[in-house]
VOTORVO-710832 format. One line per 10 residues: number of its first residue (from 1); their letters; for each residue x negated, y negated, z negated of C-alpha. Coordinates in nm, 3 decimals. Layout:
// VOTORVO-710832
NUM	A	X Y Z | ...
This chain:
// VOTORVO-710832
1	XXXXXXXXXX	-18.120 -17.177 -18.853 | -17.943 -17.031 -19.152 | -17.963 -16.677 -19.007 | -18.335 -16.709 -18.952 | -18.384 -16.821 -19.309 | -18.177 -16.519 -19.429 | -18.385 -16.277 -19.229 | -18.703 -16.429 -19.359 | -18.586 -16.394 -19.718 | -18.481 -16.029 -19.656
11	XXXXXXXXXX	-18.821 -15.945 -19.511 | -18.991 -16.105 -19.813 | -18.769 -15.900 -20.049 | -18.844 -15.573 -19.869 | -19.213 -15.647 -19.869 | -19.195 -15.724 -20.238 | -19.017 -15.394 -20.309 | -19.275 -15.199 -20.106 | -19.556 -15.378 -20.281 | -19.400 -15.300 -20.615
21	XXXXXXXXXX	-19.354 -14.934 -20.519 | -19.711 -14.913 -20.396 | -19.836 -15.077 -20.715 | -19.624 -14.840 -20.921 | -19.760 -14.534 -20.739 | -20.115 -14.659 -20.779 | -20.053 -14.721 -21.141 | -19.897 -14.382 -21.194 | -20.190 -14.213 -21.025 | -20.410 -14.379 -21.285
31	XXXXXXXXXX	-20.186 -14.354 -21.587 | -20.038 -13.998 -21.551 | -20.281 -13.750 -21.708 | -20.374 -13.445 -21.507 | -20.273 -13.220 -21.797 | -19.922 -13.370 -21.793 | -19.888 -13.309 -21.422 | -20.009 -12.950 -21.460 | -19.769 -12.881 -21.744 | -19.476 -13.043 -21.564
41	XXXXXXXXXX	-19.538 -12.840 -21.245 | -19.591 -12.516 -21.441 | -19.273 -12.572 -21.642 | -19.062 -12.642 -21.334 | -19.193 -12.339 -21.144 | -19.114 -12.124 -21.447 | -18.765 -12.276 -21.479 | -18.676 -12.219 -21.117 | -18.843 -11.882 -21.051 | -18.899 -11.728 -21.394
51	XXXXXXXXXX	-19.264 -11.679 -21.305 | -19.548 -11.796 -21.524 | -19.806 -11.964 -21.304 | -20.161 -11.995 -21.433 | -20.283 -12.329 -21.302 | -20.648 -12.426 -21.337 | -20.795 -12.763 -21.423 | -20.906 -12.821 -21.064 | -20.627 -13.056 -20.955 | -20.592 -13.282 -20.653
61	XXXXXXXXXX	-20.324 -13.549 -20.708 | -20.202 -13.767 -20.424 | -19.916 -14.014 -20.475 | -19.941 -14.212 -20.152 | -19.804 -14.207 -19.887 | -19.610 -13.918 -20.048 | -19.648 -13.749 -20.382 | -19.824 -13.412 -20.383 | -20.030 -13.219 -20.630 | -20.263 -12.932 -20.534
71	XXXXXXXXXX	-20.395 -12.667 -20.772 | -20.681 -12.435 -20.683 | -20.723 -12.066 -20.778 | -20.365 -12.004 -20.889 | -20.223 -11.686 -21.047 | -19.855 -11.595 -21.071 | -19.720 -11.326 -21.305 | -19.429 -11.248 -21.530 | -19.400 -11.373 -21.884 | -19.399 -11.027 -22.041
81	XXXXXXXXXX	-19.715 -10.867 -21.907 | -19.905 -11.162 -21.762 | -20.022 -10.933 -21.484 | -20.061 -11.145 -21.168 | -19.873 -11.019 -20.868 | -19.973 -11.321 -20.656 | -20.305 -11.497 -20.632 | -20.353 -11.802 -20.408 | -20.646 -12.020 -20.313 | -20.418 -12.322 -20.337
91	XXXXXXXXXX	-20.071 -12.415 -20.462 | -19.942 -12.745 -20.332 | -19.629 -12.895 -20.485 | -19.468 -13.183 -20.298 | -19.310 -13.426 -20.546 | -18.982 -13.611 -20.514 | -19.033 -13.982 -20.458 | -18.766 -14.158 -20.665 | -18.802 -13.945 -20.981 | -19.175 -14.016 -20.954
101	XXXXXXXXXX	-19.107 -14.392 -20.960 | -18.919 -14.330 -21.283 | -19.216 -14.145 -21.424 | -19.070 -13.796 -21.387 | -19.235 -13.502 -21.207 | -18.985 -13.316 -20.991 | -19.090 -13.068 -20.721 | -18.935 -13.088 -20.373 | -19.101 -12.771 -20.241 | -19.403 -12.546 -20.299
111	XXXXXXXXXX	-19.662 -12.416 -20.056 | -19.891 -12.119 -20.129 | -20.208 -12.140 -19.920 | -20.398 -11.817 -19.849 | -20.210 -11.615 -20.111 | -20.260 -11.242 -20.171 | -19.937 -11.071 -20.271 | -19.982 -10.731 -20.434 | -19.696 -10.481 -20.442 | -19.781 -10.155 -20.620
121	XXXXXXXXXX	-19.558 -9.849 -20.670 | -19.659 -9.603 -20.940 | -19.623 -9.228 -20.924 | -19.280 -9.262 -21.091 | -19.162 -9.514 -20.831 | -19.186 -9.819 -21.060 | -19.314 -10.142 -20.907 | -19.532 -10.410 -21.056 | -19.267 -10.654 -20.938 | -18.995 -10.506 -21.160
131	XXXXXXXXXX	-19.062 -10.755 -21.440 | -19.092 -11.044 -21.195 | -18.755 -10.961 -21.041 | -18.593 -10.951 -21.388 | -18.745 -11.290 -21.472 | -18.629 -11.430 -21.142 | -18.273 -11.298 -21.199 | -18.262 -11.465 -21.542 | -18.384 -11.790 -21.395 | -18.114 -11.783 -21.127
141	XXXXXXXXXX	-17.833 -11.697 -21.368 | -17.574 -11.979 -21.393 | -17.673 -12.238 -21.656 | -17.466 -12.559 -21.679 | -17.743 -12.736 -21.861 | -18.000 -12.671 -21.591 | -18.029 -12.865 -21.269 | -18.196 -12.682 -20.982 | -18.508 -12.848 -20.850 | -18.703 -12.726 -20.546
151	XXXXXXXXXX	-18.541 -12.483 -20.301 | -18.823 -12.392 -20.063 | -19.138 -12.190 -20.101 | -19.384 -12.165 -19.813 | -19.654 -11.907 -19.754 | -19.943 -12.006 -19.530 | -20.204 -11.762 -19.399 | -20.122 -11.503 -19.661 | -20.190 -11.133 -19.710 | -19.944 -10.874 -19.846
161	XXXXXXXXXX	-20.089 -10.547 -19.980 | -19.849 -10.261 -20.053 | -19.989 -9.961 -20.242 | -19.787 -9.643 -20.298 | -19.941 -9.399 -20.546 | -19.682 -9.133 -20.466 | -19.801 -9.103 -20.106 | -20.152 -9.236 -20.157 | -20.101 -9.502 -19.886 | -20.193 -9.866 -19.852
171	XXXXXXXXXX	-20.047 -10.110 -19.600 | -20.164 -10.463 -19.525 | -19.977 -10.751 -19.366 | -20.220 -11.017 -19.245 | -20.176 -11.381 -19.137 | -19.844 -11.408 -19.318 | -19.668 -11.742 -19.251 | -19.322 -11.759 -19.407 | -19.064 -12.011 -19.519 | -18.835 -11.903 -19.801
181	XXXXXXXXXX	-18.506 -12.088 -19.847 | -18.473 -12.068 -20.227 | -18.119 -12.087 -20.365 | -18.027 -12.424 -20.508 | -17.661 -12.507 -20.459 | -17.551 -12.205 -20.248 | -17.598 -11.842 -20.349 | -17.764 -11.733 -20.026 | -18.130 -11.657 -19.964 | -18.317 -11.678 -19.638
191	XXXXXXXXXX	-18.671 -11.608 -19.528 | -18.826 -11.616 -19.186 | -19.171 -11.625 -19.036 | -19.433 -11.401 -18.882 | -19.722 -11.174 -18.977 | -19.964 -10.922 -18.824 | -19.925 -10.554 -18.906 | -20.159 -10.294 -18.758 | -20.296 -10.543 -18.509 | -19.953 -10.635 -18.376
201	XXXXXXXXXX	-19.786 -10.974 -18.433 | -19.434 -10.943 -18.578 | -19.151 -11.196 -18.617 | -18.922 -11.124 -18.909 | -18.628 -11.272 -19.091 | -18.422 -11.178 -19.396 | -18.088 -11.319 -19.516 | -17.897 -11.231 -19.835 | -17.547 -11.368 -19.891 | -17.578 -11.336 -20.273
211	XXXXXXXXXX	-17.936 -11.351 -20.389 | -17.862 -11.311 -20.760 | -17.645 -11.005 -20.693 | -17.924 -10.853 -20.483 | -18.177 -10.909 -20.763 | -17.953 -10.747 -21.023 | -17.876 -10.450 -20.799 | -17.521 -10.554 -20.718 | -17.376 -10.545 -20.368 | -17.485 -10.823 -20.134
221	XXXXXXXXXX	-17.467 -10.889 -19.764 | -17.799 -10.825 -19.586 | -17.926 -10.909 -19.239 | -18.276 -10.802 -19.137 | -18.445 -10.864 -18.806 | -18.792 -10.741 -18.712 | -18.926 -10.814 -18.365 | -19.263 -10.702 -18.232 | -19.404 -10.580 -17.903 | -19.380 -10.207 -17.996
231	XXXXXXXXXX	-19.043 -10.228 -18.174 | -18.735 -10.439 -18.239 | -18.500 -10.363 -18.529 | -18.180 -10.536 -18.644 | -17.972 -10.436 -18.947 | -17.651 -10.618 -19.039 | -17.457 -10.489 -19.338 | -17.471 -10.477 -19.716 | -17.697 -10.332 -19.984 | -17.695 -10.246 -20.353
241	XXXXXXXXXX	-17.940 -10.091 -20.596 | -17.710 -9.941 -20.856 | -17.791 -9.669 -20.946 | -18.019 -9.624 -20.644 | -18.081 -9.819 -20.325 | -17.798 -9.790 -20.077 | -17.747 -9.976 -19.750 | -17.470 -9.950 -19.495 | -17.408 -10.143 -19.175 | -17.485 -10.152 -18.806
251	XXXXXXXXXX	-17.836 -10.062 -18.696 | -17.997 -10.140 -18.362 | -18.345 -10.021 -18.264 | -18.517 -10.087 -17.931 | -18.867 -9.994 -17.812 | -19.035 -10.011 -17.471 | -19.206 -9.682 -17.562 | -19.086 -9.460 -17.845 | -19.420 -9.277 -17.839 | -19.612 -9.603 -17.898
261	XXXXXXXXXX	-19.361 -9.726 -18.156 | -19.393 -9.400 -18.357 | -19.768 -9.416 -18.339 | -19.764 -9.783 -18.450 | -19.538 -9.716 -18.747 | -19.742 -9.409 -18.839 | -19.430 -9.195 -18.870 | -19.526 -8.898 -18.654 | -19.699 -8.787 -18.336 | -19.488 -8.678 -18.042
271	XXXXXXXXXX	-19.596 -8.384 -17.824 | -19.582 -8.343 -17.443 | -19.490 -8.629 -17.213 | -19.202 -8.873 -17.195 | -19.064 -9.058 -17.499 | -19.067 -9.393 -17.321 | -18.799 -9.662 -17.331 | -18.571 -9.609 -17.632 | -18.253 -9.770 -17.759 | -18.040 -9.666 -18.055
281	XXXXXXXXXX	-17.718 -9.819 -18.185 | -17.533 -9.667 -18.477 | -17.338 -9.716 -18.795 | -17.587 -9.638 -19.070 | -17.558 -9.525 -19.430 | -17.897 -9.533 -19.599 | -17.965 -9.397 -19.945 | -18.171 -9.143 -20.133 | -18.445 -9.154 -19.877 | -18.206 -9.045 -19.600
291	XXXXXXXXXX	-18.046 -9.244 -19.318 | -17.716 -9.099 -19.197 | -17.622 -9.237 -18.857 | -17.271 -9.203 -18.713 | -17.121 -9.323 -18.387 | -17.470 -9.292 -18.243 | -17.538 -9.413 -17.895 | -17.897 -9.331 -17.801 | -18.086 -9.379 -17.475 | -18.427 -9.227 -17.412
301	XXXXXXXXXX	-18.609 -9.217 -17.079 | -18.284 -9.295 -16.901 | -18.095 -9.014 -17.080 | -17.785 -9.130 -17.268 | -17.624 -8.927 -17.548 | -17.374 -8.975 -17.827 | -17.328 -8.805 -18.163 | -17.456 -8.813 -18.520 | -17.808 -8.803 -18.667 | -17.970 -8.772 -19.008
311	XXXXXXXXXX	-18.320 -8.911 -19.056 | -18.550 -8.859 -19.353 | -18.710 -9.198 -19.425 | -18.891 -9.100 -19.744 | -19.192 -8.930 -19.587 | -19.018 -8.610 -19.475 | -19.023 -8.683 -19.099 | -18.700 -8.485 -19.060 | -18.450 -8.535 -18.778 | -18.118 -8.349 -18.784
321	XXXXXXXXXX	-17.806 -8.395 -18.582 | -17.580 -8.316 -18.292 | -17.583 -8.499 -17.958 | -17.382 -8.462 -17.640 | -17.463 -8.596 -17.293 | -17.313 -8.584 -16.949 | -17.648 -8.524 -16.780 | -18.007 -8.489 -16.900 | -18.338 -8.503 -16.716 | -18.601 -8.326 -16.924
331	XXXXXXXXXX	-18.869 -8.350 -16.655 | -19.065 -8.632 -16.828 | -19.125 -8.414 -17.135 | -19.272 -8.113 -16.956 | -19.473 -8.343 -16.728 | -19.723 -8.376 -17.013 | -19.784 -7.999 -17.005 | -20.081 -7.946 -16.774 | -20.104 -7.584 -16.657 | -20.346 -7.600 -16.365
341	XXXXXXXXXX	-20.683 -7.767 -16.340 | -20.740 -8.051 -16.098 | -20.838 -7.811 -15.822 | -20.485 -7.660 -15.847 | -20.637 -7.312 -15.831 | -20.748 -7.224 -16.182 | -20.570 -7.260 -16.512 | -20.651 -7.569 -16.714 | -20.934 -7.514 -16.964 | -20.902 -7.846 -17.155
351	XXXXXXXXXX	-20.841 -7.796 -17.528 | -20.486 -7.822 -17.658 | -20.451 -8.010 -17.987 | -20.209 -7.846 -18.233 | -20.195 -8.169 -18.439 | -19.907 -8.296 -18.224 | -19.685 -8.024 -18.369 | -19.765 -8.067 -18.738 | -19.581 -8.389 -18.836 | -19.224 -8.360 -18.709
361	XXXXXXXXXX	-18.945 -8.152 -18.856 | -18.653 -8.119 -18.616 | -18.314 -7.951 -18.625 | -18.109 -8.074 -18.330 | -17.804 -7.938 -18.151 | -17.776 -8.063 -17.794 | -17.511 -8.006 -17.529 | -17.505 -8.140 -17.174 | -17.293 -8.113 -16.865 | -17.608 -8.065 -16.657
371	XXXXXXXXXX	-17.982 -8.046 -16.722 | -18.266 -8.110 -16.479 | -18.597 -7.947 -16.567 | -18.861 -8.028 -16.302 | -18.731 -7.840 -15.996 | -18.474 -7.641 -16.192 | -18.114 -7.758 -16.217 | -17.892 -7.610 -16.491 | -17.520 -7.653 -16.537 | -17.336 -7.685 -16.869
381	XXXXXXXXXX	-17.588 -7.604 -17.141 | -17.596 -7.574 -17.520 | -17.942 -7.583 -17.680 | -18.066 -7.578 -18.038 | -18.411 -7.730 -18.093 | -18.595 -7.667 -18.420 | -18.940 -7.766 -18.534 | -19.076 -7.677 -18.878 | -19.429 -7.630 -19.002 | -19.574 -7.676 -18.656
391	XXXXXXXXXX	-19.342 -7.427 -18.485 | -19.118 -7.554 -18.203 | -18.835 -7.330 -18.093 | -18.563 -7.374 -17.834 | -18.258 -7.148 -17.848 | -18.043 -7.149 -17.536 | -17.702 -7.031 -17.650 | -17.554 -7.032 -17.304 | -17.645 -7.218 -16.990 | -17.484 -7.211 -16.649
401	XXXXXXXXXX	-17.793 -7.147 -16.441 | -17.852 -7.044 -16.078 | -17.496 -6.929 -16.038 | -17.510 -6.714 -16.351 | -17.596 -6.742 -16.720 | -17.927 -6.808 -16.897 | -17.981 -6.737 -17.267 | -18.262 -6.665 -17.512 | -18.541 -6.840 -17.697 | -18.876 -6.991 -17.614
411	XXXXXXXXXX	-19.120 -7.211 -17.798 | -19.465 -7.305 -17.925 | -19.640 -7.246 -18.253 | -19.945 -7.422 -18.399 | -20.177 -7.157 -18.546 | -20.485 -7.318 -18.703 | -20.678 -7.451 -18.401 | -20.474 -7.246 -18.152 | -20.137 -7.280 -17.982 | -19.906 -6.981 -17.962
421	XXXXXXXXXX	-19.639 -6.951 -17.693 | -19.343 -6.717 -17.668 | -19.053 -6.660 -17.431 | -18.759 -6.426 -17.473 | -18.532 -6.542 -17.190 | -18.274 -6.358 -16.987 | -18.108 -6.474 -16.668 | -17.794 -6.268 -16.606 | -17.620 -6.226 -16.270 | -17.805 -6.519 -16.115
431	XXXXXXXXXX	-17.909 -6.611 -15.763 | -18.251 -6.446 -15.779 | -18.393 -6.645 -15.490 | -18.287 -6.976 -15.642 | -18.404 -6.870 -15.990 | -18.752 -6.756 -15.887 | -18.801 -7.054 -15.656 | -18.707 -7.316 -15.914 | -18.879 -7.153 -16.213 | -19.193 -6.999 -16.058
441	XXXXXXXXXX	-19.216 -7.143 -15.706 | -19.165 -6.797 -15.546 | -18.969 -6.792 -15.222 | -18.983 -6.421 -15.130 | -18.651 -6.282 -15.259 | -18.284 -6.322 -15.185 | -17.988 -6.169 -15.368 | -17.824 -6.158 -15.707 | -17.954 -5.990 -16.017 | -18.094 -6.014 -16.370
451	XXXXXXXXXX	-18.435 -6.131 -16.485 | -18.571 -6.077 -16.838 | -18.905 -6.214 -16.962 | -19.046 -6.128 -17.307 | -19.401 -6.251 -17.351 | -19.621 -6.416 -17.609 | -19.980 -6.533 -17.634 | -20.209 -6.781 -17.803 | -20.525 -6.982 -17.742 | -20.683 -7.324 -17.759
461	XXXXXXXXXX	-20.627 -7.391 -17.385 | -20.398 -7.278 -17.108 | -20.675 -7.053 -16.971 | -20.727 -6.896 -17.314 | -20.352 -6.832 -17.351 | -20.341 -6.650 -17.015 | -20.611 -6.409 -17.141 | -20.395 -6.317 -17.442 | -20.050 -6.287 -17.282 | -19.869 -5.965 -17.371
471	XXXXXXXXXX	-19.515 -5.843 -17.329 | -19.277 -5.716 -17.063 | -19.078 -5.845 -16.766 | -18.799 -5.679 -16.573 | -18.610 -5.773 -16.260 | -18.314 -5.604 -16.096 | -18.140 -5.729 -15.783 | -17.891 -5.604 -15.532 | -17.753 -5.693 -15.187 | -18.053 -5.908 -15.105
481	XXXXXXXXXX	-18.358 -5.928 -14.886 | -18.734 -5.974 -14.890 | -18.778 -6.311 -14.725 | -19.054 -6.394 -14.476 | -19.133 -6.035 -14.371 | -18.960 -5.779 -14.146 | -19.096 -5.445 -14.267 | -18.862 -5.241 -14.053 | -18.987 -5.407 -13.734 | -19.348 -5.362 -13.844
491	XXXXXXXXXX	-19.300 -4.993 -13.926 | -19.124 -4.917 -13.597 | -19.404 -5.084 -13.401 | -19.670 -4.892 -13.590 | -19.469 -4.570 -13.557 | -19.480 -4.597 -13.178 | -19.838 -4.724 -13.143 | -20.027 -4.693 -13.476 | -20.334 -4.871 -13.349 | -20.154 -5.146 -13.160
501	XXXXXXXXXX	-20.204 -5.396 -13.446 | -19.941 -5.535 -13.671 | -19.889 -5.859 -13.481 | -19.713 -6.149 -13.649 | -19.487 -5.977 -13.902 | -19.453 -6.269 -14.146 | -19.117 -6.370 -14.008 | -18.763 -6.248 -14.058 | -18.623 -6.059 -14.356 | -18.611 -5.708 -14.495
511	XXXXXXXXXX	-18.263 -5.634 -14.634 | -18.226 -5.416 -14.943 | -17.944 -5.262 -15.142 | -18.131 -5.233 -15.472 | -18.456 -5.375 -15.610 | -18.608 -5.293 -15.947 | -18.928 -5.423 -16.103 | -19.068 -5.330 -16.444 | -19.393 -5.494 -16.561 | -19.605 -5.452 -16.871
521	XXXXXXXXXX	-19.846 -5.728 -16.972 | -20.143 -5.663 -17.197 | -20.411 -5.925 -17.265 | -20.342 -6.110 -16.943 | -20.329 -5.800 -16.719 | -19.998 -5.714 -16.553 | -19.937 -5.345 -16.485 | -19.659 -5.251 -16.243 | -19.489 -4.960 -16.418 | -19.212 -4.940 -16.163
531	XXXXXXXXXX	-19.131 -5.136 -15.848 | -18.910 -4.998 -15.579 | -18.695 -5.139 -15.304 | -18.416 -4.935 -15.146 | -18.268 -5.066 -14.824 | -18.059 -4.928 -14.537 | -18.367 -4.888 -14.315 | -18.671 -4.931 -14.541 | -18.784 -4.813 -14.882 | -19.081 -4.949 -15.076
541	XXXXXXXXXX	-19.263 -4.817 -15.380 | -19.539 -5.031 -15.530 | -19.785 -4.989 -15.815 | -20.104 -5.151 -15.932 | -20.212 -5.450 -16.134 | -20.227 -5.828 -16.130 | -20.443 -6.066 -16.330 | -20.286 -6.369 -16.496 | -20.617 -6.548 -16.571 | -20.751 -6.514 -16.215
551	XXXXXXXXXX	-20.405 -6.522 -16.051 | -20.495 -6.230 -15.823 | -20.308 -5.924 -15.698 | -20.435 -5.569 -15.653 | -20.137 -5.358 -15.552 | -20.087 -5.037 -15.360 | -19.766 -4.903 -15.220 | -19.587 -4.692 -14.962 | -19.343 -4.832 -14.709 | -19.099 -4.574 -14.572
561	XXXXXXXXXX	-18.895 -4.602 -14.259 | -18.578 -4.414 -14.341 | -18.497 -4.128 -14.100 | -18.185 -4.146 -13.888 | -18.033 -3.960 -13.594 | -18.289 -4.097 -13.348 | -18.605 -4.137 -13.560 | -18.801 -3.935 -13.810 | -18.915 -4.050 -14.153 | -19.229 -4.260 -14.133
571	XXXXXXXXXX	-19.445 -4.330 -14.444 | -19.711 -4.599 -14.436 | -19.939 -4.666 -14.735 | -20.049 -5.028 -14.775 | -20.235 -5.259 -15.008 | -20.161 -5.613 -15.123 | -20.461 -5.811 -15.238 | -20.570 -6.172 -15.291 | -20.432 -6.475 -15.473 | -20.069 -6.494 -15.585
581	XXXXXXXXXX	-19.985 -6.786 -15.363 | -20.137 -6.638 -15.043 | -20.186 -6.258 -15.066 | -20.295 -6.034 -14.779 | -20.093 -5.722 -14.696 | -20.290 -5.455 -14.510 | -20.166 -5.112 -14.390 | -20.382 -4.810 -14.469 | -20.623 -4.768 -14.174 | -20.684 -4.394 -14.216
591	XXXXXXXXXX	-20.312 -4.319 -14.209 | -20.272 -4.511 -13.886 | -20.574 -4.336 -13.730 | -20.448 -3.991 -13.829 | -20.104 -4.075 -13.690 | -20.257 -4.179 -13.358 | -20.305 -3.868 -13.144 | -20.585 -4.041 -12.954 | -20.775 -4.172 -13.256 | -20.734 -3.877 -13.489
601	XXXXXXXXXX	-21.045 -3.696 -13.350 | -21.252 -3.989 -13.479 | -21.207 -3.876 -13.837 | -21.308 -3.519 -13.753 | -21.594 -3.632 -13.528 | -21.740 -3.841 -13.805 | -21.803 -3.514 -13.987 | -21.982 -3.346 -13.691 | -22.287 -3.408 -13.469 | -22.102 -3.504 -13.150
611	XXXXXXXXXX	-21.950 -3.823 -13.290 | -22.068 -4.035 -12.995 | -21.898 -3.818 -12.729 | -21.579 -3.802 -12.937 | -21.569 -4.180 -12.978 | -21.613 -4.233 -12.602 | -21.337 -3.986 -12.530 | -21.100 -4.154 -12.775 | -21.175 -4.501 -12.634 | -21.107 -4.377 -12.278
621	XXXXXXXXXX	-20.780 -4.222 -12.393 | -20.673 -4.536 -12.582 | -20.748 -4.744 -12.271 | -20.552 -4.526 -12.032 | -20.327 -4.734 -11.815 | -19.953 -4.714 -11.877 | -19.910 -4.544 -11.531 | -20.148 -4.264 -11.634 | -20.449 -4.376 -11.425 | -20.785 -4.390 -11.586
631	XXXXXXXXXX	-20.963 -4.721 -11.634 | -21.268 -4.808 -11.422 | -21.578 -4.617 -11.535 | -21.799 -4.786 -11.783 | -22.140 -4.872 -11.631 | -22.438 -4.933 -11.850 | -22.684 -5.212 -11.759 | -22.962 -4.958 -11.701 | -22.766 -4.747 -11.447 | -22.651 -5.055 -11.263
641	XXXXXXX	-23.009 -5.172 -11.215 | -23.137 -4.835 -11.074 | -22.986 -4.855 -10.720 | -23.122 -5.204 -10.677 | -23.472 -5.078 -10.754 | -23.443 -4.793 -10.502 | -23.350 -5.031 -10.227
């Protein structure tokens, strides 16, 4: 009974307190003037942040169930210039409950609704936030007589506009929702939230171990995390701003596609193909607009390398460094170079854009234990890649290639609306068959030798470039063979029976001791200045021309069967015509007819009046049986029908 009475009295007391509190809040809402609320909120915001808010007379005051005051059309600026850096449709300050019962206005936290935050850099690099940061630093300086009030500032559905007069650029962050952990007791600062940049949602967070030190330019711990679909970045280290901005720490960058990430950030365009999945981990030292990366571990398109890099982050788009890898596959990058049209017969005529070569400046030293380039496989290789003012150059210092050594330079150059190409490569003491097969898809030679190619050209498409190609090419080989053709067998057959037909001669090989080819290219036309093959049984000498644009051959030559103790020398002129990938080789018909004792009279008869009799005589002679007997007489249809009529 006594306990029930006690509980009843407690309930009555609590109800009385709540009623009193409610009555007090109602009374305060009536008695506290709006001007006093505005001045109290303005003064506290200035005390805590150093900013001078301009609060209008449009105030919404709510003291129940919790105290909150909302101001409309708010401006925030520093107390020296009064220039607003932040404008907001609404500023809502949530009030502390117990100080409010005592008649005091104390802010628990502040929310900016639909604010627009303007950050402007002048041509000298000064920011409109410089004064605000100084005011904020003074407000955060230790003051025993000041008690910190609110410690959180929220941003809801905001917009951040960054203008840089030096680069004439403007960036916008939309739908900004952030919570800022304002320092109260501790010295740290934290902010996290999300926004939309260039149509991509981004999660971001920032943590400073000493906010006051960071504001005054002193050294402070920094951790930044940015996570979006195109790119993820994490930096964990320290930063200072005396005398200039400097950051050092570990840096991690990941992107599903480096090409898309670079396009999204607007840093540069990347040429060719590849540049997919990308990961970089390094120790970074950032300052003076340059990021120096050491202990770099980078992975791109499955290729892993280590080394050091230097990146220009102040608009220079410069990449310098040295990287080493065990193995590299460069096939993805040349896969974007389309040489042939869809019909795989003609060169591609689609325009080539030189814009892809105008943004990036590159100076990279690269070494690898092995390199795969489409069908070509290289051994230990050292390459220097440079790209400046739209000119891309690759210098191969020394590469173990095709059992020999490859060296030289090749590259591309953007010339107005055209693309220039050049190649000055030399393959020394290589397996010629392997080299030509992997580089050009030619499978007609065997042996060892040296290949040198020096060409250049320009145009707005691959087809246009082929029309302008000029330069030279030389090939020497020894102790090899012409694959897929037995010229000795063919010549011996034609020597015995010139008109017997060549048969199937596209089998076997033609061995040679020495082979030499010297070509001159002018405006897409290849002239064979010298081409000879010297073998133990066969010699070849070839001249003529080939067209790069049409990919056709028009060659003439002489194949010689070398004389020996049992045979005489036999010379056979021939022609090679048709497309590169499937040419036709034809022996000279007149030479074969003249060599044939039976058919030679045809040439003389063609000049006289008894050509018909001569042709019949030659045919009868050619059709003579091997045993010397004549073939059955030829009977015309008219003579065969005469006896039947007589009967």
